[in-house]
C-alpha positions in Angstrom: -22.5 -5.9 -20.5 -20.1 -4.5 -17.9 -21.8 -6.1 -14.8 -18.9 -8.5 -14.2 -16.4 -5.6 -14.1 -18.6 -3.6 -11.7 -18.9 -6.6 -9.5 -15.2 -7.1 -9.4 -14.4 -3.4 -8.8 -17.0 -3.4 -6.0 -14.6 -5.5 -3.9 -12.3 -2.5 -3.9 -14.7 0.5 -3.8 -18.4 1.3 -4.2 -18.9 2.9 -7.6 -21.4 5.7 -8.0 -24.2 5.4 -10.5 -22.5 8.1 -12.6 -19.2 6.0 -12.6 -21.2 2.9 -13.6 -22.7 4.9 -16.5 -19.3 6.1 -17.7 -18.2 2.4 -17.9 -21.5 1.3 -19.5 -21.3 4.1 -22.1 -17.8 3.1 -23.4 -18.3 -0.6 -23.0 -21.4 -1.1 -25.0 -19.9 -3.3 -27.7 -19.8 -7.1 -27.3 -18.2 -9.7 -29.4 -17.9 -13.5 -29.4 -14.8 -15.6 -30.1 -14.4 -19.4 -30.4 -12.3 -21.6 -28.1 -8.7 -21.5 -29.1 -8.9 -18.2 -31.0 -6.2 -15.7 -30.4 -7.7 -12.4 -29.2 -4.4 -10.4 -29.1 -1.0 -11.3 -30.3 2.3 -10.2 -28.6 3.6 -7.1 -30.4 0.2 -5.7 -31.3 -1.3 -2.5 -30.1 -5.0 -3.2 -29.9 -7.6 -0.6 -30.6 -9.7 -2.0 -27.8 -9.4 -3.0 -24.2 -11.2 -6.4 -23.7 -13.4 -7.4 -20.7 -14.3 -11.0 -20.3 -18.1 -11.3 -19.8 -18.5 -15.1 -20.1 -16.0 -17.9 -20.4 -12.3 -18.3 -19.7 -9.2 -16.9 -21.4 -5.5 -16.8 -20.7 -2.4 -14.8 -20.9 0.5 -16.7 -22.5 3.9 -16.4 -24.1 4.7 -18.1 -27.4 8.3 -19.4 -27.9 10.2 -19.6 -31.1 9.9 -23.4 -31.1 6.1 -23.2 -31.0 5.7 -24.0 -27.4 3.6 -21.7 -25.2 3.2 -21.2 -21.5 0.0 -20.0 -19.8 0.8 -17.3 -17.2 -2.7 -16.4 -16.0 -6.3 -17.4 -16.3 -8.8 -14.7 -17.2 -12.4 -15.1 -16.1 -15.6 -12.9 -16.1 -14.8 -9.4 -14.7 -11.1 -9.5 -15.8 -9.8 -6.9 -18.2 -7.4 -8.6 -20.7 -5.2 -5.6 -21.6 -6.1 -2.4 -19.7 -2.4 -1.5 -19.6 -2.5 -0.9 -23.4 -4.0 2.5 -22.6 -0.5 3.5 -21.5 2.0 1.0 -23.1 2.8 1.0 -26.8 2.3 -2.7 -27.5 1.5 -6.1 -25.9 4.3 -8.0 -24.4 2.3 -11.3 -24.3 -0.7 -12.8 -26.1 -4.3 -13.5 -25.1 -6.4 -16.5 -26.3 -9.7 -18.1 -25.5 -9.6 -21.3 -23.4 -13.4 -21.6 -23.9 -15.9 -19.9 -26.1 -15.8 -16.3 -24.9 -18.1 -13.3 -24.9 -16.0 -10.1 -24.7 -17.0 -6.5 -24.0 -14.9 -4.0 -26.0 -13.8 -0.6 -24.7 -12.2 1.7 -27.3 -8.6 2.3 -26.1 -9.0 6.1 -26.5 -12.1 6.0 -24.3 -10.2 4.0 -21.7 -7.4 6.7 -21.8 -10.1 9.3 -21.2 -11.3 7.5 -18.1 -7.7 7.3 -16.8 -7.2 11.0 -17.3 -10.6 12.4 -16.3 -12.2 10.1 -13.8 -9.9 9.8 -10.8 -11.9 7.2 -8.8 -12.5 4.9 -11.8 -8.8 5.2 -12.7 -7.9 4.2 -9.2 -10.2 1.2 -9.3 -8.8 0.1 -12.6 -5.3 0.5 -11.3 -6.3 -1.7 -8.3 -7.5 -4.3 -10.7 -4.2 -4.2 -12.6 -2.2 -4.4 -9.4 -4.1 -7.5 -8.4 -3.2 -9.1 -11.7 0.5 -8.4 -11.0 0.1 -9.9 -7.5 -1.4 -13.0 -9.0 1.6 -13.3 -11.3 4.0 -13.0 -8.4 2.1 -15.7 -6.5 2.2 -18.0 -9.6 6.0 -17.5 -9.8 6.3 -18.6 -6.1 3.9 -21.5 -6.8 5.9 -22.7 -9.8 9.3 -22.3 -8.1 8.8 -23.6 -4.6 5.8 -25.9 -4.2 5.3 -29.6 -5.0 3.1 -30.5 -7.9 0.2 -31.4 -5.6 0.5 -28.2 -3.6 0.9 -26.2 -6.8 -2.3 -27.4 -8.3 -4.2 -27.1 -5.0 -3.1 -23.5 -4.7 -4.5 -22.6 -8.1 -7.7 -24.3 -7.2 -8.0 -22.2 -4.0 -7.2 -19.0 -6.0 -9.8 -19.8 -8.7 -12.5 -20.5 -6.1 -12.0 -17.0 -4.6 -11.8 -15.3 -8.0 -14.9 -17.2 -9.1 -16.8 -16.0 -6.1 -15.8 -12.5 -6.9 -17.1 -13.0 -10.5 -20.3 -14.4 -9.2 -19.6 -17.8 -10.8 -19.3 -20.0 -7.7 -21.9 -21.9 -5.7 -20.6 -22.4 -2.2 -17.3 -24.2 -2.7 -18.1 -25.4 -6.3 -17.3 -23.6 -9.5 -16.9 -24.1 -13.3 -13.3 -25.3 -14.1 -13.5 -25.8 -17.9 -9.8 -26.6 -18.6 -8.5 -29.9 -19.9 -5.8 -31.8 -17.9 -3.4 -30.8 -20.7 -4.2 -27.1 -20.3 -3.9 -27.3 -16.5 -0.6 -29.2 -16.9 0.7 -26.6 -19.3 0.1 -23.9 -16.7 1.7 -25.9 -13.9 4.7 -27.2 -15.8 3.4 -30.8 -15.6 2.8 -33.5 -18.2 -0.8 -34.7 -18.7 0.1 -38.0 -17.0 1.5 -36.2 -13.9 -1.4 -33.8 -13.8 -3.8 -36.8 -13.8 -1.9 -38.4 -10.9 -2.0 -35.1 -8.9 -5.8 -34.9 -9.4 -6.2 -38.5 -8.3 -4.2 -37.8 -5.1 -6.2 -34.7 -4.2 -9.4 -36.7 -4.8 -8.2 -39.6 -2.7 -7.3 -37.3 0.1 -10.9 -36.1 0.1 -9.9 -32.5 -0.9 -11.5 -32.0 -4.3 -13.4 -33.6 -7.1 -13.3 -32.5 -10.8 -16.2 -33.8 -12.8 -17.9 -32.6 -16.0 -15.7 -29.5 -15.9 -16.8 -28.5 -12.5 -14.5 -28.3 -9.5 -15.8 -28.9 -6.0 -13.7 -28.3 -2.9 -14.7 -30.6 -0.1 -12.5 -29.3 2.7 -11.6 -25.7 2.3 -9.5 -25.3 5.4 -7.5 -28.5 4.7 -6.9 -27.5 1.1 -5.7 -24.0 2.2 -3.3 -25.5 4.7 -2.1 -28.2 2.2 -1.3 -25.6 -0.5 -0.1 -22.8 1.9 -2.8 -20.6 0.4 -3.2 -17.1 1.8 -5.7 -14.9 -0.1 -4.1 -11.7 0.9 -2.5 -11.3 -2.5 -6.0 -11.0 -4.1 -6.5 -7.8 -2.1 -10.3 -8.1 -1.8 -10.9 -5.9 1.2 -14.7 -6.4 1.1 -14.7 -10.1 0.6 -17.3 -11.6 3.1 
């Protein structure tokens, strides 16, 4: 099912029925992976480009001492490795943060789209550029913001991205990560992450219960975290 991808690309351009059919034809295969399963290892050249249909995944780097660092969350509509249609091998790894349903695009078919369907190639390139913009913003987040602002900024980003994926209800969305996983991403211990969440809750900004995040004061949270959604480049966001 490629609906999440079509929904995401529609925030950049309106796809024709023919273009949707091209994607549907090459993305007909679905597969399921368990939480914690590695989808792609660094150094591999996968035979498929993977689209997340349901669940959350992540990009991460594994260090020699066994530590790893999450560099991006992947949610419905996100392509895990579209760049593999051009590059020789993966320079990072992908794993499932929750049980995942993935749609598989044969790498050769993705290369054919890039070469023979200009508008689709442009839309997919836009998606990849947004991924790069998110990474740049995360670098700023990690390097310059306080722990509280850092976490709040990611919450703002994930609300917008969840809206794009059709996974948000008003200012509430699924946030299935443990405090340890959130802390791993933010460079914080589990104890520090817990304190940050308590402070944001006490300030009346958010609540996180039963793996669902609710933002109670969107404008205050944006101001508190210095969040500007321009880097998500969603021109048609209502």
